[in-house]
N, C-alpha and C positions, 0 to 999 in steps of 0.2 A: 398188756401193759408187762412190764419189766422193770424189778425193783434191784439196785446192787445193794447189797449188804455188807457191811465193815466193821468187824471188831478189832478196834486198835488195843490189843491187850499188852500186857508189860513183857512177854516172851516172844509172842508173835503178831503181825498183824494180819487177819484172816479176812477172806472176801469169798461172795458167792454171788451168783446172778438168780433171782428167783423170778419165775414166770408165773403171774397171778393166774392165767388162763389154763395152764396143766397143771400146776401145783409143783414143777418140778424146780430141783436145784441143780445148777450147772457151773461150769468155769469157777468150782472150789478151787482156790489157790489161799497160799499163805507166805510171808514172807517174816523175817526176823524183825523184831522191832531194835531200832538202832542200838548200838552198845553205847555204853555212858562216856561223854567226853570228859568228865569230872566225875571219879569214884573214890574218892578219899573221904570215906566216913568221918562225921556224918553229912558230908555232902554227895548229892547225887544228880550230874545235869547231863542232859541228853540236846545236842543240836538239834532246835526246832526245826530248821530248814529239812533237816534229813527224816526227820518222822514225817513231814509232809509230803517229803519226795516218796517216800515208801508207801505213803497213800494212795499217791497219785498212781504209783505203779501197779495196784491192784483194781484201779476204780474202772479200766475198762471204759469203752463208748458206746456201749450196745444198750444202754438203760434210761428209762424215762424218769425214775426217782431214785434217791441217793437215802439209805438208813444207816447212821452210825452207831456204835455205841463205844464209850473210850472207857480206859483205866481213869480210876478216880484220885483225890487229893492231889493231883499234881497242878502247876500253874505255869502260865507263860506271863510277863507284863509287857506293854506296848509303851511305847512313846510316838504320838504323831502317825498312829496308824502300821506302826512295825514293830516287830520286836525287839526289845532291847534286853531281853535277857535269854538264856537257855529256856528250856523245858527243866523247871524243876520237880523231879519226880516224886511220889508219894513216897520213894524209899528214900529221901532227904530228911534228916530230921534236925537240921542247923539249928533250929530254935533251941534243943536242949541244952546249948552252950550257955541259955540266960534264962533266967526266972520266966515260964510260960505266963501268959495273959491272964486274966481271971476267967474263971468256968463261964460256959455258954449256959443260957437256958435249954430246959429240955426240949423248947419246940423249935430249936435249930436242927436237930435230928444227929448231931456229932458232938462229941465232946471234946475239950480242949486237950492237944495233945501233940507231940514236937512234929508230926508229920502235917498238921492242917495248915493250908495256905494262910488261912489268917495269923497262927504262929509264926510261922516262917517270914513273913512279911513284914510284921511287928518286930522281929529281930532284927532285918536288915534295914529298918528306918532305924533301929535306934544304935546298931552298932557300925553297920556296913554301908552307909548312905550313899557314898560314891557309886555301887554298885546299880544302884537304882534310881541315879538322878537323873530327872527329867521324865521318870515313868509316870504315865497319866491313866493307863487302862489296864486292869485286871483281866484275864482269860483262864479258864479252866483248860484243858486239853481239848475237850469237845468243843467249846465255845470258840477257840482258837480255830480250831479246823473249819468249822462252820465260816467263820470271819474269812478265812483266806480262799474257801469255796465259794461262796455266794455275797460275802462283804457286810455279815449280819453277825457280831458279836452276841450269840445268843444260845442256849442249851435247855434242856430237859430239868427240872427240879431236881430229879433222880442223881443226875450229875453235878449239879451245881452246890445243892447244899453240901457237898463233902468239901467245901471251901471255907464252911464257917461264917459264911456273910449272909445267911439267908433262914427266913422262916421255913421251914420242910414241909408244911401244909399250904400256906398261901403262896409262898413264892416271892413273897415282899423281901427286896433288899435291904441291907442296912445303909444308913448314909456312909460314907467312907470318904476317903482323900482321894483313893483312886475311882475312875466310872468302873461301875460292875456291870457283868453280861446281866441280859436280860433273862428271867427264868421263867420258863413256860412249863405250867401244869398239865399241859397234854402236848402229845407230840402232832406238829403239825407243819405244814410248809414255812420254811423262812426265807426262800430266795431262788432263784436260778443259779447252778454253776456256771462259771464264764467261759469255759471253753467247751464242754459237752451238753451244755444247755439243760441239763435233766435237774428234777427240783429237788433239793435238799431239803431233809425235814430234821426235826430237833434232835441233836444227838442227846443220847441217854447215857446215863451210868452203865457201865457192864455187871456189875453185881446184881442189879435189878435185874436187866434185860437177859442174864442165864437164868435168873430164879423162873422168869416168865417162860423161857424156852425149855425149862426141865420137866414143865408138868407137875410140879409139887403142888401137894395139897395145903389147905391150910390147918389138917389135923395134924400136918406133920413138921419136926424140924428141918430144917435143909443146913449142908455143910457143902461148901464150897471150896474146893482145893486146887487154886493157881496156885502163881509164884507167891502169894500170901493166902491165908485161908481164914475164913469166915464161919462162923456158926449162927444160925437165925432162923424166926419163924414167920411168917405173914400174920397181923394182926388187923383189925378193922379199923382201928382208930391208934392215934398216937399213946404209947403206954410208955411208964416210967419205970425203971430199975435200974440194976447195976449190966445196963447194955444202952445203945445208942438205937433211937426209934428214928430210922433214916426213912425217908419217903419210897413209896414203891407207886404202882400204876394204880388209877381206878380211886384215889384218895386213901388209899391203905398204906400201912407202914410196915417196915421190915425191921423189926428189933433183931439186932446185930451185935453178938459180939467179936471183937476183931481181933489181929494182932495173934492169931492162931499159928503153928508150926504149919509151914506150906511146902510148895513143891521143891522149893530150892532145897530144904532140908531132907525132905524124904529122897529125893534123888541120888543123894550126897552118901546115904545111910542103909546098909542092909536092914530087913525086916526085923532082924532081932535087935538090932542098935535102938530103933526108932519106935518100936511099936507100943513101948511101954509109956515113953513122952507122949504120943499121941493119943491115947486112951487117957492120960491123966488131963491132958489141956481140954479134950473133947468132954470129959465128965465134969471139970469145973466150968464149962462155958454153959453146958446144957442146964445146970443147976442154976446159972443166973436167969434163962429164960422161961416164958411162960411154959405150962407143961402141955405135951402134945402125946401122940400115940407112936410114932414110926418117924424115921430118920430117911431123907433123900441126901444121896452123895452125889456131888456132880463136879464138873472142872477136870481138867485135864491126867490130872492123877487116877481118873477111872479107866483110862485106857492103858495106862503103864505099870501100874500098883494095884490092881484090882483085888490079888488074893492078900496083899497085905492090909488093904481096907477093908476085906470080908473078916479077917482074922480080928482085927482091933473093934469092929463091930460086935462080933462075937464076944470078945471077953467083956465089952460094956451090957451084954445082954438087952441089946437093943435092935429091934427088926427094922433092917435098912432096905433100900432101894435105890439102884444104881441109874442114873441117867446116862446118856449117850456118850456123854463128852463133846459135843457140839453144840450145847446149849445157848450160846450168844448168838450165834446164826439163826436158829432156830427161834430165840424170842425177837430178832428182827424181823424174821419173815411173818410172823404173827403180827407184830404191829403193821408191817404194809400190808398184809391181808385185810386188817380192822379198819385202816383207813383210807386205802385206795379205792 
Protein backbone atom coordinates (compact mmCIF):
# COMPACT_ATOMS: atom_id res chain seq x y z
CA UNK A 1 0.00 0.00 0.00
CA UNK A 2 1.32 3.43 -0.96
CA UNK A 3 -0.19 6.76 0.08
CA UNK A 4 0.39 10.17 -1.46
CA UNK A 5 0.88 12.88 1.16
CA UNK A 6 0.30 16.53 0.17
CA UNK A 7 0.65 19.65 2.30
CA UNK A 8 -0.90 22.72 0.64
CA UNK A 9 0.99 25.40 2.54
CA UNK A 10 1.06 29.16 2.17
CA UNK A 11 4.56 29.24 0.67
CA UNK A 12 4.94 25.80 -0.92
CA UNK A 13 2.87 22.76 -1.83
CA UNK A 14 4.81 19.72 -0.62
CA UNK A 15 4.33 16.12 -1.66
CA UNK A 16 5.76 12.71 -0.79
CA UNK A 17 4.93 9.08 -1.48
CA UNK A 18 4.70 6.88 1.62
CA UNK A 19 5.18 3.13 1.37
CA UNK A 20 3.37 1.59 4.34
CA UNK A 21 5.15 -1.74 3.93
CA UNK A 22 8.70 -0.39 4.07
CA UNK A 23 7.98 2.82 6.00
CA UNK A 24 9.93 4.82 3.41
CA UNK A 25 9.17 8.26 2.01
CA UNK A 26 10.07 8.84 -1.62
CA UNK A 27 9.26 11.20 -4.50
CA UNK A 28 9.54 14.16 -2.13
CA UNK A 29 8.95 17.34 -4.07
CA UNK A 30 7.49 20.81 -3.72
CA UNK A 31 6.20 23.61 -5.92
CA UNK A 32 5.47 27.20 -4.91
CA UNK A 33 1.96 28.06 -3.83
CA UNK A 34 0.52 30.33 -6.56
CA UNK A 35 1.13 34.06 -6.23
CA UNK A 36 -1.77 36.35 -5.45
CA UNK A 37 -3.94 37.53 -8.33
CA UNK A 38 -5.08 40.37 -6.07
CA UNK A 39 -2.74 41.57 -3.32
CA UNK A 40 -3.96 45.08 -2.57
CA UNK A 41 -4.31 44.76 1.18
CA UNK A 42 -6.62 44.13 2.88
CA UNK A 43 -7.52 41.99 -0.15
CA UNK A 44 -5.57 38.82 -0.94
CA UNK A 45 -6.99 36.48 -3.58
CA UNK A 46 -5.43 33.58 -5.51
CA UNK A 47 -6.69 31.93 -8.69
CA UNK A 48 -8.21 28.72 -7.36
CA UNK A 49 -7.76 26.87 -10.66
CA UNK A 50 -4.02 27.47 -10.34
CA UNK A 51 -4.04 26.05 -6.82
CA UNK A 52 -5.74 22.90 -8.07
CA UNK A 53 -3.38 22.66 -11.04
CA UNK A 54 -0.31 22.80 -8.81
CA UNK A 55 -1.76 20.24 -6.41
CA UNK A 56 -2.38 17.89 -9.32
CA UNK A 57 1.16 18.49 -10.59
CA UNK A 58 2.60 16.88 -7.43
CA UNK A 59 0.02 14.10 -7.08
CA UNK A 60 1.60 11.45 -9.28
CA UNK A 61 -0.36 8.32 -10.18
CA UNK A 62 1.41 5.56 -8.26
CA UNK A 63 -0.62 5.59 -5.04
CA UNK A 64 -3.70 3.90 -3.67
CA UNK A 65 -4.61 6.62 -1.15
CA UNK A 66 -4.33 10.40 -0.86
CA UNK A 67 -3.96 12.34 2.40
CA UNK A 68 -4.08 16.16 2.43
CA UNK A 69 -3.56 19.02 4.82
CA UNK A 70 -4.12 22.63 3.88
CA UNK A 71 -3.65 26.18 5.09
CA UNK A 72 -6.66 27.29 7.10
CA UNK A 73 -8.97 30.35 7.35
CA UNK A 74 -9.27 30.80 3.58
CA UNK A 75 -12.30 29.97 1.43
CA UNK A 76 -13.86 29.56 -2.02
CA UNK A 77 -17.52 30.15 -2.86
CA UNK A 78 -19.26 28.02 -5.48
CA UNK A 79 -22.31 28.48 -7.66
CA UNK A 80 -23.97 25.34 -9.06
CA UNK A 81 -20.89 23.25 -8.42
CA UNK A 82 -18.30 25.64 -9.86
CA UNK A 83 -16.09 28.22 -8.18
CA UNK A 84 -17.52 31.74 -8.46
CA UNK A 85 -14.77 33.44 -6.43
CA UNK A 86 -11.03 33.16 -6.30
CA UNK A 87 -9.46 31.50 -3.27
CA UNK A 88 -9.77 34.21 -0.63
CA UNK A 89 -6.74 33.59 1.56
CA UNK A 90 -6.26 33.76 5.32
CA UNK A 91 -4.10 36.80 4.53
CA UNK A 92 -7.24 38.64 3.35
CA UNK A 93 -8.65 40.94 6.04
CA UNK A 94 -11.36 42.79 4.09
CA UNK A 95 -13.75 42.37 7.03
CA UNK A 96 -11.72 44.98 8.93
CA UNK A 97 -13.22 47.61 6.59
CA UNK A 98 -16.48 47.36 8.55
CA UNK A 99 -17.60 46.39 12.03
CA UNK A 100 -16.95 42.72 12.73
CA UNK A 101 -19.91 40.44 13.49
CA UNK A 102 -20.67 39.50 17.08
CA UNK A 103 -18.17 37.38 19.00
CA UNK A 104 -18.39 33.62 18.64
CA UNK A 105 -18.97 31.25 21.58
CA UNK A 106 -15.82 29.53 22.87
CA UNK A 107 -17.07 26.16 21.58
CA UNK A 108 -16.43 27.32 18.00
CA UNK A 109 -12.68 27.10 18.61
CA UNK A 110 -11.90 30.42 16.94
CA UNK A 111 -12.35 34.06 17.82
CA UNK A 112 -14.10 36.53 15.54
CA UNK A 113 -11.38 38.32 13.56
CA UNK A 114 -10.91 40.02 10.23
CA UNK A 115 -9.47 37.01 8.38
CA UNK A 116 -12.20 34.62 9.50
CA UNK A 117 -14.31 33.41 6.52
CA UNK A 118 -17.51 34.06 8.47
CA UNK A 119 -16.53 37.70 8.95
CA UNK A 120 -15.34 38.06 5.36
CA UNK A 121 -18.55 36.64 3.85
CA UNK A 122 -20.67 38.81 6.15
CA UNK A 123 -18.78 41.84 4.85
CA UNK A 124 -19.19 40.75 1.22
CA UNK A 125 -22.91 40.13 1.66
CA UNK A 126 -23.47 43.60 3.13
CA UNK A 127 -21.11 45.78 1.12
CA UNK A 128 -20.12 43.92 -2.07
CA UNK A 129 -23.08 41.61 -2.80
CA UNK A 130 -22.59 41.74 -6.57
CA UNK A 131 -19.26 39.88 -6.16
CA UNK A 132 -20.96 36.86 -4.60
CA UNK A 133 -24.29 37.06 -6.41
CA UNK A 134 -25.67 33.58 -6.95
CA UNK A 135 -23.17 31.85 -4.66
CA UNK A 136 -24.78 28.84 -3.00
CA UNK A 137 -21.95 26.84 -1.38
CA UNK A 138 -19.05 27.58 0.96
CA UNK A 139 -15.77 25.62 0.79
CA UNK A 140 -12.61 25.77 2.81
CA UNK A 141 -9.53 25.23 0.65
CA UNK A 142 -9.37 21.65 1.92
CA UNK A 143 -13.01 20.87 1.21
CA UNK A 144 -12.83 22.53 -2.22
CA UNK A 145 -9.88 20.35 -3.21
CA UNK A 146 -11.76 17.29 -1.91
CA UNK A 147 -14.75 18.30 -4.03
CA UNK A 148 -12.61 18.74 -7.12
CA UNK A 149 -10.79 15.44 -6.54
CA UNK A 150 -13.69 13.16 -5.63
CA UNK A 151 -16.90 15.18 -5.74
CA UNK A 152 -17.42 15.50 -1.96
CA UNK A 153 -17.41 18.91 -0.25
CA UNK A 154 -16.07 17.84 3.14
CA UNK A 155 -13.02 18.16 5.39
CA UNK A 156 -11.84 17.33 8.90
CA UNK A 157 -12.99 19.58 11.74
CA UNK A 158 -9.37 20.71 12.23
CA UNK A 159 -9.72 22.47 8.89
CA UNK A 160 -13.36 23.54 8.90
CA UNK A 161 -13.51 24.96 12.44
CA UNK A 162 -11.21 27.72 11.18
CA UNK A 163 -14.13 29.10 9.15
CA UNK A 164 -16.21 30.12 12.18
CA UNK A 165 -19.26 28.05 11.17
CA UNK A 166 -18.78 24.91 13.30
CA UNK A 167 -18.88 23.62 16.84
CA UNK A 168 -15.24 22.59 17.23
CA UNK A 169 -16.03 19.49 19.31
CA UNK A 170 -19.11 18.02 17.68
CA UNK A 171 -18.43 19.16 14.12
CA UNK A 172 -22.02 20.39 13.90
CA UNK A 173 -22.48 23.23 11.39
CA UNK A 174 -24.58 26.34 11.81
CA UNK A 175 -27.67 27.04 9.78
CA UNK A 176 -26.45 29.49 7.15
CA UNK A 177 -27.55 30.96 3.83
CA UNK A 178 -24.77 29.03 2.07
CA UNK A 179 -24.49 25.24 2.00
CA UNK A 180 -21.61 24.27 4.28
CA UNK A 181 -19.20 21.35 3.90
CA UNK A 182 -19.62 18.27 6.05
CA UNK A 183 -17.18 18.31 8.97
CA UNK A 184 -15.68 14.93 9.90
CA UNK A 185 -14.36 14.39 13.42
CA UNK A 186 -12.33 11.40 12.17
CA UNK A 187 -10.05 11.11 9.15
CA UNK A 188 -11.81 8.73 6.79
CA UNK A 189 -12.31 7.98 3.12
CA UNK A 190 -14.43 10.52 1.23
CA UNK A 191 -14.40 9.07 -2.28
CA UNK A 192 -12.32 8.03 -5.30
CA UNK A 193 -10.19 10.46 -7.30
CA UNK A 194 -11.61 10.50 -10.82
CA UNK A 195 -8.34 10.21 -12.78
CA UNK A 196 -5.91 8.18 -10.66
CA UNK A 197 -8.71 6.22 -8.90
CA UNK A 198 -6.93 6.51 -5.55
CA UNK A 199 -8.95 6.84 -2.35
CA UNK A 200 -9.23 10.43 -1.08
CA UNK A 201 -9.19 10.94 2.71
CA UNK A 202 -10.49 13.84 4.76
CA UNK A 203 -8.31 16.98 4.40
CA UNK A 204 -6.98 18.27 7.72
CA UNK A 205 -5.74 21.59 9.05
CA UNK A 206 -2.02 22.15 8.50
CA UNK A 207 -1.32 23.43 12.02
CA UNK A 208 -2.74 20.33 13.70
CA UNK A 209 -1.04 18.03 11.19
CA UNK A 210 2.30 19.71 11.89
CA UNK A 211 1.84 19.26 15.64
CA UNK A 212 1.08 15.57 15.11
CA UNK A 213 4.22 15.20 13.00
CA UNK A 214 6.46 17.10 15.41
CA UNK A 215 6.27 14.54 18.20
CA UNK A 216 5.41 17.34 20.61
CA UNK A 217 4.39 16.13 24.07
CA UNK A 218 1.43 17.38 26.08
CA UNK A 219 3.86 18.72 28.71
CA UNK A 220 5.27 21.15 26.15
CA UNK A 221 4.22 24.36 24.49
CA UNK A 222 4.54 24.43 20.73
CA UNK A 223 5.70 27.21 18.42
CA UNK A 224 4.98 26.79 14.73
CA UNK A 225 6.87 29.28 12.55
CA UNK A 226 5.51 29.23 9.03
CA UNK A 227 4.48 32.18 6.87
CA UNK A 228 2.55 33.16 9.99
CA UNK A 229 3.25 31.81 13.48
CA UNK A 230 1.28 30.42 16.40
CA UNK A 231 2.05 29.47 20.00
CA UNK A 232 -0.04 26.65 21.44
CA UNK A 233 -0.35 23.63 23.70
CA UNK A 234 -2.38 20.41 23.64
CA UNK A 235 -5.23 20.16 26.16
CA UNK A 236 -7.39 17.16 26.99
CA UNK A 237 -10.60 19.16 26.69
CA UNK A 238 -11.70 22.57 25.50
CA UNK A 239 -10.24 25.30 27.70
CA UNK A 240 -11.20 28.96 27.91
CA UNK A 241 -8.78 31.85 28.10
CA UNK A 242 -7.15 34.57 26.04
CA UNK A 243 -6.57 32.09 23.22
CA UNK A 244 -8.45 29.96 20.69
CA UNK A 245 -9.33 26.40 21.73
CA UNK A 246 -8.93 24.83 18.29
CA UNK A 247 -9.87 21.20 17.63
CA UNK A 248 -7.09 18.61 17.58
CA UNK A 249 -7.02 14.90 16.84
CA UNK A 250 -8.42 12.40 19.33
CA UNK A 251 -11.04 14.85 20.65
CA UNK A 252 -8.32 16.99 22.20
CA UNK A 253 -7.89 20.76 21.84
CA UNK A 254 -5.03 22.91 20.64
CA UNK A 255 -5.06 26.08 22.74
CA UNK A 256 -3.60 28.62 20.30
CA UNK A 257 -2.38 32.20 20.26
CA UNK A 258 -2.17 33.26 16.61
CA UNK A 259 -1.02 36.34 14.72
CA UNK A 260 2.61 36.15 15.92
CA UNK A 261 5.54 37.33 13.75
CA UNK A 262 6.25 34.63 11.16
CA UNK A 263 8.55 33.62 8.36
CA UNK A 264 7.82 36.68 6.23
CA UNK A 265 9.14 38.97 8.98
CA UNK A 266 12.03 36.74 10.05
CA UNK A 267 13.31 36.29 6.49
CA UNK A 268 13.51 40.05 5.90
CA UNK A 269 15.33 41.02 9.11
CA UNK A 270 18.74 40.45 10.62
CA UNK A 271 19.04 38.57 13.92
CA UNK A 272 19.74 41.82 15.76
CA UNK A 273 16.69 43.53 14.26
CA UNK A 274 14.15 40.81 14.96
CA UNK A 275 15.29 38.97 18.10
CA UNK A 276 13.83 41.42 20.63
CA UNK A 277 10.50 41.56 18.79
CA UNK A 278 10.24 37.76 18.72
CA UNK A 279 11.12 37.35 22.39
CA UNK A 280 8.56 39.94 23.47
CA UNK A 281 5.74 38.47 21.36
CA UNK A 282 6.52 34.90 22.42
CA UNK A 283 6.63 35.83 26.10
CA UNK A 284 3.25 37.53 25.82
CA UNK A 285 1.80 34.47 24.06
CA UNK A 286 3.16 32.01 26.65
CA UNK A 287 1.63 34.07 29.45
CA UNK A 288 -1.83 33.47 27.92
CA UNK A 289 -1.51 29.68 27.73
CA UNK A 290 -1.71 26.94 30.38
CA UNK A 291 1.60 26.29 32.10
CA UNK A 292 4.01 23.78 30.51
CA UNK A 293 7.64 22.89 31.14
CA UNK A 294 9.34 23.21 27.73
CA UNK A 295 8.89 24.45 24.17
CA UNK A 296 8.88 22.53 20.88
CA UNK A 297 9.75 24.67 17.85
CA UNK A 298 8.62 23.58 14.39
CA UNK A 299 8.10 24.99 10.90
CA UNK A 300 10.26 26.15 8.02
CA UNK A 301 12.28 28.65 10.07
CA UNK A 302 13.86 25.74 11.98
CA UNK A 303 15.84 24.97 8.82
CA UNK A 304 17.02 28.44 7.85
CA UNK A 305 17.14 30.51 11.07
CA UNK A 306 18.07 27.95 13.72
CA UNK A 307 20.70 30.12 15.44
CA UNK A 308 18.27 33.04 15.72
CA UNK A 309 15.66 30.81 17.30
CA UNK A 310 18.18 29.32 19.73
CA UNK A 311 19.27 32.83 20.77
CA UNK A 312 15.66 33.87 21.35
CA UNK A 313 14.91 30.85 23.54
CA UNK A 314 18.08 31.51 25.53
CA UNK A 315 16.95 35.09 26.16
CA UNK A 316 13.57 33.78 27.32
CA UNK A 317 15.10 31.20 29.65
CA UNK A 318 12.97 28.46 28.08
CA UNK A 319 14.11 24.89 27.44
CA UNK A 320 13.61 24.30 23.73
CA UNK A 321 13.43 21.30 21.43
CA UNK A 322 13.60 21.69 17.66
CA UNK A 323 11.60 19.52 15.30
CA UNK A 324 12.80 18.50 11.83
CA UNK A 325 11.02 21.15 9.76
CA UNK A 326 9.09 18.51 7.77
CA UNK A 327 6.30 18.08 10.32
CA UNK A 328 3.27 18.23 8.03
CA UNK A 329 4.45 15.39 5.80
CA UNK A 330 5.34 13.29 8.86
CA UNK A 331 1.95 14.11 10.41
CA UNK A 332 0.19 12.93 7.25
CA UNK A 333 2.36 9.82 7.27
CA UNK A 334 1.23 9.05 10.82
CA UNK A 335 -2.41 9.52 9.87
CA UNK A 336 -2.01 7.18 6.89
CA UNK A 337 -0.25 4.58 9.02
CA UNK A 338 -3.02 4.70 11.63
CA UNK A 339 -5.90 4.51 9.16
CA UNK A 340 -4.78 2.25 6.30
